[in-house]
C-alpha positions, 0 to 999 in steps of 0.5 A: 545513559547505557540505553542512550549509548546503544541507540547512538551506536545502532544509529551510527551503524545504520548510517554506515551500512545503509541497513539495519543491524544484523540482529534485526534482519534476516530469516529470524524476523521475516517468514515467507509463505508460497502462493500455490499458483505459479507466476500469479504475481501477488500484488495488493494486500489488506487485513480482512474482517475475518482475521485473515489477510486477503491479496490480489494475484494480478497475473493469476486473476485470483483473490487469495486469502492467507491465514496467519499460519500461512494457509492459502485459499484462492478464488478465481475471478471471472474473465481477465480482470488483472486485480490491482489493489484491495481493501476491507469494506464497511460492509464486512466484505473485501473490495478490489479494483480490476485494472483489465476488467474495468470493474470494481470487485467485491468478495465475501469472506466465503469467496463469492465474487460480484463485479460492478462495471465502471462507466468510463471504459479503459480507465485502469482502476487501481487504488481503493479504500473505504471512505468515511461516508460508508462508500468505497473510493477508487482511482481511475488512472487513465480515466483521470477521475476519482470514483465512488461506489456504494456497497450496492454497486452504484458508481459516481465519478469525479474528474481530476482538475489537472489533465493527465494527472494519473491518479494512482492510490487513495486513502481516507484522510484524518480530516474526513476527506479522501486523499490521492496521489497523482503520479504524472501530475506530481501532486497530492489531491484531496477530495471531499465526500461531495466531490470537491477536489483540491491539489497540492504540489510535491516539491521534487519534480517528476517524483511520481507519488504513488501509494498513500496512507494516513499516518498515526501522526495525523499526516498523509504519508506517501511513496515517491516511486521515481524520486526514491523518497518517502513524503509526508504531507500535512492536511494544509499541503505542507510537504517534507521528504525523506530520502531512502538509503538504498538507491533506486529502491522503487518504494511502492506500498506503504501502511501503518504497521502494528508498532505504530510506525510507517512501513513500506516496500522497496520493489527493486531494493528487495527490502521492507523498510520502516520510517518513524514519524520523525523520518528515521528509516530502517531497512530489512532485506527480504530473504528471497532475492529478487522477490520484488515486495509490493504492498504492505499491511498490518496483520491481526497477529502483530506482524507486518504482511507484504506481497512478493510479486516476482517470488509468488510469496506472501511475507510476514515481518515481526517488528522488534519488541526487544529493540523498539528503535531497530 
């Protein structure tokens, strides 16, 4: 009874303030690590096969590696590549998209970079994920295609049925297929490993579904950049949407956290937020003002890691164990 009363009190405080209770926020929970290159714009982040975190520097034209103690090493990408999102591959390497270079990049844990050109020019490569078939799958936002690349660099492209749909991010689904967001099409797409595409509409018009991930509940979870919501979709296309307490927060990256909940970055809200499978949202302010948190990933150390684009930081948040609901 006493524990239940505490939970109710915490919930009421959250509803009144629109954020987490004071004991669950601030510097005690979040640690920020500076990236050596100024104005590098840390962007995508993933957990690497080597126990480190790997991230892209979209303006710095580099791939960064950060240890769980905060030591950063940077690797220069040839040319002007504009690296976007990043993912651990099935081959023990890390793979990333190049928004300006029109390549898919691969970097070994020792820092050796190889680039593979994509046939469609000026396609604005963005999202990337390891698929269930042992290949990497990626989005071509301006090319309006979904791409597949083998670990040997062979690329196959599949056109998205809806014209000008702007496919942005992609994830491996719980059903053995790939699922992707269509920012301009306002849809979530499903593509089989043989290339068959099915599209499902998002209820809120002009919501711009953006980053997508498979949740621990077997559903697809995605951020709605312009609608200020988090969406949940079943594999048969049923959508539930949850409004974010902070107005105009611009929710960006979303991932499964080390605590089994979903965590997302609020770029303009300057917060990292958690949403439970039942839709309860808790927000945590990032210590550096105007940092523009972008992407999130669970680290091997039990913390939630995220990039801070405007602050040139990589941050790490430790979920509460004393107060699991906070």
